[in-house]
C-alpha positions in Angstrom: 116.5 136.4 94.2 115.7 135.4 97.8 116.5 131.8 97.2 119.8 132.6 95.4 120.9 135.0 98.1 120.1 132.5 100.8 122.1 129.9 98.9 125.1 132.1 98.4 125.1 133.3 102.0 125.4 129.7 103.2 128.9 129.6 101.5 130.1 133.2 101.4 130.1 135.8 104.2 128.3 139.0 103.7 130.6 141.6 102.1 132.5 138.9 100.3 130.4 139.0 97.2 128.9 141.6 94.9 125.5 142.0 93.2 126.0 142.6 89.5 123.6 143.0 86.5 122.5 139.7 85.0 123.4 140.0 81.3 122.6 136.3 80.6 118.8 136.1 81.4 116.2 138.2 79.7 114.7 139.4 83.0 115.3 142.8 84.5 114.3 141.4 87.9 117.4 139.1 88.3 120.9 139.8 89.4 124.2 137.9 89.2 126.0 137.3 92.5 129.8 137.4 92.0 132.2 136.5 94.7 134.9 139.0 95.6 138.5 138.1 95.0 140.2 140.9 96.8 139.4 143.4 99.6 140.3 146.2 97.3 141.0 146.6 93.6 144.7 146.1 94.2 145.5 142.4 93.3 148.4 142.5 95.7 146.1 142.7 98.7 144.9 139.6 100.6 142.3 137.5 98.8 138.8 137.3 100.3 137.9 133.9 99.0 141.2 132.2 98.4 139.8 128.7 98.1 137.3 129.6 95.4 137.8 130.0 91.6 136.3 133.0 89.9 132.6 132.3 90.4 129.3 133.8 89.3 126.0 132.6 90.7 122.9 132.8 88.5 119.3 132.0 89.1 117.0 130.6 86.5 113.6 131.9 87.5 110.8 130.0 85.9 107.8 130.3 88.3 106.2 133.2 86.4 105.8 130.8 83.4 103.5 128.6 85.4 100.4 130.8 85.3 96.7 130.0 85.0 96.8 127.0 87.3 93.3 125.9 88.5 92.2 123.3 91.1 91.1 121.1 88.2 94.7 120.8 87.0 95.8 119.5 90.4 92.8 117.2 90.7 93.4 115.7 87.3 97.1 115.0 88.0 96.4 113.5 91.4 93.8 111.2 90.0 96.4 109.9 87.4 99.0 109.5 90.2 96.7 107.6 92.4 95.7 105.2 89.6 99.4 104.5 88.6 100.4 104.4 92.3 98.2 101.3 92.9 100.0 99.4 90.1 103.4 100.5 91.3 103.0 99.4 94.9 102.2 95.9 93.7 105.6 95.8 92.1 108.5 94.3 94.1 111.1 96.3 92.1 113.7 98.1 94.1 113.3 101.0 91.7 110.0 101.9 93.3 110.5 104.1 96.4 109.5 102.2 99.5 107.7 105.3 100.8 105.0 104.8 98.0 104.0 101.5 99.6 102.3 103.3 102.5 101.6 106.8 101.1 99.4 105.6 98.2 97.3 103.2 100.3 97.0 105.9 103.0 95.7 108.5 100.5 93.3 106.0 99.0 92.0 105.2 102.5 91.4 108.9 103.2 89.7 109.4 99.9 87.3 106.5 100.8 87.0 106.9 104.5 86.4 110.6 104.8 83.3 110.9 102.6 81.9 107.6 104.0 82.4 108.8 107.6 80.8 112.2 106.9 77.9 110.4 105.2 77.3 108.1 108.2 77.7 110.9 110.7 75.2 113.1 108.9 72.5 110.4 108.6 73.3 108.7 112.0 73.7 105.3 110.5 74.4 102.2 112.6 76.5 99.9 110.5 75.6 96.8 112.6 72.0 97.1 111.7 72.3 97.9 108.0 71.2 95.4 105.3 73.5 94.3 102.5 71.7 96.6 100.0 72.3 99.5 102.3 75.9 98.7 102.7 76.3 98.5 98.9 74.7 101.9 98.7 77.2 103.4 101.2 80.0 102.0 99.1 79.0 104.2 96.3 79.4 107.3 98.5 83.1 108.0 97.6 82.2 108.0 93.9 79.3 110.3 94.4 81.5 112.6 96.5 84.0 112.8 93.7 81.3 113.7 91.2 80.0 116.3 93.6 83.5 117.7 94.1 84.1 118.2 90.4 80.6 119.6 89.7 79.7 121.8 92.7 82.3 122.1 95.4 85.1 123.1 92.9 83.0 126.1 91.9 82.5 127.1 95.5 86.1 126.8 96.7 87.7 130.2 96.1 90.1 132.6 97.6 93.0 131.7 100.0 92.3 128.0 100.3 92.4 127.3 96.6 95.3 129.7 96.1 97.5 128.0 98.7 96.7 124.5 97.4 97.3 125.4 93.7 100.5 127.3 94.6 101.8 124.3 96.6 101.0 121.5 94.3 100.0 123.3 91.0 103.5 123.7 89.6 104.3 120.0 90.0 100.9 119.0 88.7 101.2 121.0 85.5 104.8 120.2 84.9 104.4 116.4 85.3 101.0 116.0 83.8 101.1 115.3 80.0 97.7 116.9 79.5 97.8 119.0 76.3 96.8 122.0 78.4 100.1 121.8 80.2 102.5 121.3 77.3 103.0 125.0 76.5 103.9 125.8 80.1 106.5 123.0 80.3 107.9 123.9 76.9 108.4 127.6 77.8 110.2 126.6 81.0 112.5 124.2 79.3 113.1 126.5 76.3 114.1 129.4 78.6 116.5 127.2 80.6 118.1 125.8 77.4 118.5 129.3 76.1 120.2 130.5 79.3 122.5 127.5 79.4 123.5 128.2 75.8 124.3 131.8 76.6 126.5 130.8 79.5 128.4 128.4 77.1 128.8 131.1 74.4 129.4 134.2 76.6 132.7 135.6 75.3 134.7 138.7 74.5 135.8 139.5 70.9 138.3 141.9 69.5 140.4 142.0 66.3 139.6 138.4 65.2 140.3 137.0 68.7 137.7 135.4 71.0 138.0 134.7 74.7 135.3 132.7 76.5 134.2 133.9 79.9 133.3 130.6 81.6 135.1 127.3 81.7 132.9 125.3 84.0 129.2 125.2 84.8 127.3 123.5 87.6 123.5 123.1 87.5 121.8 122.8 90.9 118.1 122.2 91.4 115.9 121.9 94.5 112.6 120.0 94.5 110.8 120.6 91.1 113.8 122.6 90.1 115.9 119.5 90.1 113.5 117.9 87.5 113.7 121.1 85.4 117.6 121.0 85.6 117.5 117.4 84.4 115.3 118.3 81.4 117.4 121.4 80.6 120.6 119.3 80.5 119.3 116.5 78.3 117.8 119.0 75.8 120.9 121.2 75.5 123.1 118.1 75.1 121.0 117.1 72.1 121.9 120.5 70.5 125.7 120.1 70.9 126.7 116.5 71.2 126.9 115.8 67.4 129.2 118.8 67.0 131.9 117.6 69.5 134.5 115.2 68.2 136.0 112.9 70.8 138.7 110.3 71.1 137.1 107.0 72.1 140.2 105.9 74.0 139.6 108.7 76.5 136.4 107.1 77.6 137.5 103.6 78.3 137.8 104.4 82.0 134.2 105.6 82.4 132.9 102.8 80.2 134.5 100.2 82.5 132.3 101.2 85.4 130.0 98.3 86.2 127.9 99.4 89.1 125.3 96.7 89.2 122.9 97.9 86.5 124.9 96.6 83.5 124.5 93.2 81.9 127.7 91.1 81.8 128.0 91.5 78.0 128.3 95.3 78.5 131.1 95.0 81.1 134.4 96.7 80.2 137.8 95.1 79.8 138.6 96.0 83.4 135.3 96.5 85.2 135.1 98.2 88.5 132.3 99.1 91.0 133.8 102.1 92.8 131.3 105.0 92.2 133.9 107.5 93.5 136.4 106.3 91.0 133.7 106.6 88.3 133.2 110.2 89.2 136.9 110.8 89.0 137.0 109.2 85.5 134.0 111.4 84.5 136.0 114.5 85.4 138.9 113.3 83.3 136.6 112.6 80.4 135.1 116.0 80.7 138.6 117.6 80.6 139.1 115.8 77.3 135.7 117.0 76.0 136.5 120.7 76.8 140.2 120.6 75.9 140.1 123.0 73.0 137.7 125.6 74.4 139.1 126.9 77.7 138.0 130.1 79.5 140.2 133.1 79.8 142.4 132.0 76.9 142.7 134.0 73.6 141.6 131.9 70.7 141.3 132.4 66.9 137.8 133.7 66.1 137.1 130.7 63.8 136.9 128.5 67.0 133.9 130.5 68.2 131.5 128.3 66.4 132.7 125.1 68.0 130.2 123.5 70.4 131.0 123.5 74.1 129.9 121.3 77.0 131.0 122.9 80.3 128.6 121.2 82.7 130.8 119.2 85.1 128.1 118.6 87.7 124.4 118.2 88.2 123.4 118.6 91.8 119.9 117.7 93.0 118.4 118.5 96.4 115.2 117.0 97.7 114.4 115.7 94.2 111.0 114.2 93.4 112.9 112.2 90.7 113.0 109.5 93.3 109.4 108.8 92.2 110.2 109.0 88.5 108.3 105.8 87.5 105.2 107.5 88.8 105.9 111.1 87.6 107.7 110.7 84.3 106.1 107.6 82.9 103.0 105.5 82.9 104.4 103.0 85.4 107.6 101.0 85.8 107.6 99.2 82.4 107.1 102.5 80.5 109.8 104.2 82.6 112.3 101.4 81.9 111.4 101.5 78.2 112.0 105.3 78.0 115.4 104.8 79.6 116.3 102.1 77.1 115.3 104.4 74.3 117.5 107.1 76.0 114.6 109.5 76.3 115.4 109.6 80.1 119.2 109.6 80.4 120.8 107.5 83.2 124.1 107.6 85.0 126.2 105.8 83.8 124.8 106.3 80.3 123.0 103.5 78.4 125.6 101.6 76.3 125.3 100.9 72.6 123.7 97.5 71.9 124.4 97.4 68.1 126.8 99.8 66.3 129.5 99.9 69.0 128.3 97.3 71.5 129.3 97.8 75.1 130.5 101.4 74.6 129.2 104.9 75.2 130.7 106.3 71.9 129.3 105.9 68.4 130.0 107.3 64.9 128.3 110.5 64.1 126.8 108.8 61.1 124.8 106.6 63.5 122.7 109.6 64.4 123.0 112.1 61.5 123.9 112.1 57.8 127.1 114.1 57.5 129.9 114.4 55.0 132.6 114.4 57.7 132.2 111.4 60.0 133.8 111.2 63.5 133.2 109.7 66.9 130.8 111.3 69.3 128.9 110.7 72.5 125.3 110.0 71.4 122.1 111.4 72.8 121.5 110.7 76.5 125.3 110.1 77.1 126.1 113.4 78.8 126.5 111.6 82.2 129.7 110.1 80.8 131.3 113.5 81.5 128.9 115.1 83.9 128.7 113.9 87.5 125.4 113.6 89.3 125.3 114.2 93.1 122.0 114.0 95.0 121.4 115.3 98.5 118.4 114.2 100.5 116.9 113.9 104.0 115.4 110.5 104.7 112.4 112.2 106.3 111.8 114.4 103.3 108.6 113.0 101.8 109.2 114.8 98.5 112.9 113.9 97.9 114.9 110.7 98.2 117.7 108.6 96.8 118.2 108.4 93.0 120.9 105.7 92.4 118.3 102.9 92.2 116.2 104.9 89.8 118.7 106.6 87.5 121.9 104.6 87.9 124.6 103.6 90.3 126.9 106.3 89.0 124.9 108.8 91.0 126.3 109.7 94.4 123.5 109.7 97.0 124.4 111.9 100.0 122.0 111.3 102.8 121.7 114.1 105.4 120.6 113.7 109.0 117.3 115.5 109.1 115.4 116.8 112.1 113.0 114.1 113.4 109.2 114.3 112.5 109.6 117.5 110.5 109.4 116.5 106.8 108.3 120.0 105.7 111.3 121.7 107.4 113.6 119.0 106.0 112.4 119.7 102.4 113.2 123.4 102.5 116.4 123.3 104.6 119.0 121.9 102.4 121.4 124.8 102.8 120.3 126.0 106.2 123.4 125.4 108.4 121.2 125.5 111.5 119.6 122.2 110.6 121.0 119.0 112.1 123.3 117.2 109.6 123.5 120.1 107.2 127.1 120.8 108.1 128.5 117.8 106.3 126.2 118.4 103.4 127.2 122.1 103.0 130.9 121.0 103.1 130.4 118.4 100.4 128.4 120.8 98.3 131.0 123.5 98.8 133.7 121.1 97.5 131.7 120.4 94.4 131.2 124.1 93.7 134.9 124.9 94.2 136.0 121.8 92.4 138.3 120.7 95.3 136.7 117.3 95.4 137.9 116.6 91.9 141.4 117.8 92.6 141.6 115.5 95.6 140.7 112.5 93.4 
């Protein structure tokens, strides 16, 4: 709850929100932070948060699912990353973060130089007087050091050093690594997040055949590895509900006409445009159409309770390692682009139909499922037709970065002015109003949470 309280306190003053029981999650450790509407229970008194809609803040806590991490998990993942990294830095694609072009060689240099330097210092070698055979023998030192590291040193490194290292990098290593030993941990985290999102969508009050939904809008916000988890939760929950939501294709022409540079000419709409802000405004309009029959706070007949809902208007990512997605989510750039074409990794704007409804986001339900009643839907991977994606990052944050070149030009990249030469501080300071440049970021994020940016557009 420390992270959630710190986040909420960046937007709401102390005393202007309550701590309430969290009835959505299955944890007794978590609370729900609810903003206060009035100073007292009398609705005629002055409102405390007049610019905010009724808002509850929840935390999806997943760290306890990542247990049993060993140094070998991290070492195995780093070895995979370093091998793939060499191939990526040879690519001239703009989809590969420029930072990798010096980080990967630097790490490789350290991996080679440190054991060689230690070896030479220990045996007092003079390189100028060594024969070719001796130089060849020294070149084997890094390999020998790696073998020694795995066989002996790993068994000796215990206590605080290993604990700090595995805590810092272990979660990312196990979540990104496709090793079968990590699948269960990743599955439990995603399953718990999807279950929580489903409960938020279905939370309602029922009485005498009448149902009233509690929430009408949901925003998912993730920082660092949490942004990757939020991305995975969204795409998996969307696959549960998209085939149950009937849509009017005419309502999606505006979002389909966005041509932000990633679309081929044959996929351009009848009136293409490149304005990403206009695209986000059209996304919000399309979302209103999608959620038109299932509002919050309105009494509905009970037979509408079973209708699927999609309330997620925004995905907000902060310091996201998705900027390195070709390295972390795939086996290189070609594999990453293949997964996006197959819609396994959704992009913004969504990938368009190439066959059944060429150039459009919408397709017939029968294109995905065998059903008696056929109607138009948004297919798998198309939730960013109605859900905006805003990404905040510091340029000197080594872990996070821009996402538009990686996941689509429909993403709004909001660069903050970070403190110079302090990448660690930058990565953990996205809602710290004392950091340089955080003021505009907090203002923009606050507009997204309140929905005032959509009203202005």
